[in-house]
C-alpha positions in Angstrom: -9.3 2.9 -7.0 -9.6 0.4 -9.5 -6.9 -1.8 -10.4 -7.7 -1.2 -14.5 -8.3 2.8 -14.5 -5.3 4.5 -16.6 -3.6 6.5 -14.9 -1.3 9.9 -16.6 1.6 10.5 -16.4 4.2 14.1 -17.9 7.9 12.9 -19.3 9.8 16.6 -19.0 13.1 17.7 -20.3 15.6 18.5 -17.6 17.6 19.9 -19.6 18.6 23.2 -20.3 16.5 24.5 -18.0 16.2 25.7 -14.3 15.8 23.5 -11.6 13.1 25.7 -10.2 11.0 25.7 -13.8 11.1 22.7 -13.1 9.5 22.9 -10.0 7.0 24.9 -11.4 6.7 22.6 -13.9 5.6 19.8 -11.8 2.8 21.3 -9.1 1.3 22.2 -12.6 1.7 18.6 -13.6 -0.1 18.3 -10.0 -2.9 20.7 -10.5 -4.0 20.2 -13.7 -4.7 16.3 -13.1 -1.1 14.1 -13.8 -0.1 11.1 -11.3 3.3 11.1 -11.8 5.7 13.4 -13.2 9.4 11.4 -15.2 12.4 13.0 -16.2 15.3 11.1 -18.2 17.1 9.3 -16.8 20.5 10.7 -18.1 21.8 14.3 -17.7 23.0 14.6 -21.0 21.6 11.2 -23.9 25.1 10.6 -25.8 25.0 12.4 -29.0 22.5 14.9 -28.1 24.0 18.3 -29.6 25.6 20.6 -26.8 23.7 22.9 -25.1 23.7 26.1 -22.6 22.8 25.3 -19.2 23.1 27.2 -16.9 24.9 28.5 -15.3 27.4 27.0 -16.4 30.1 29.3 -18.6 
């Protein structure tokens, strides 16, 4: 690959979802040609509104 070839990634939320849904999204991104798959480095952002986390009561 030429060093100046643009690459495209996808940033996806990991809040209010399941691991299986994240895996499915990553696979779909790969199939459609994205070069990378990114998630936030924090599981819950400061000041973010409450979320419904699957599997937690």
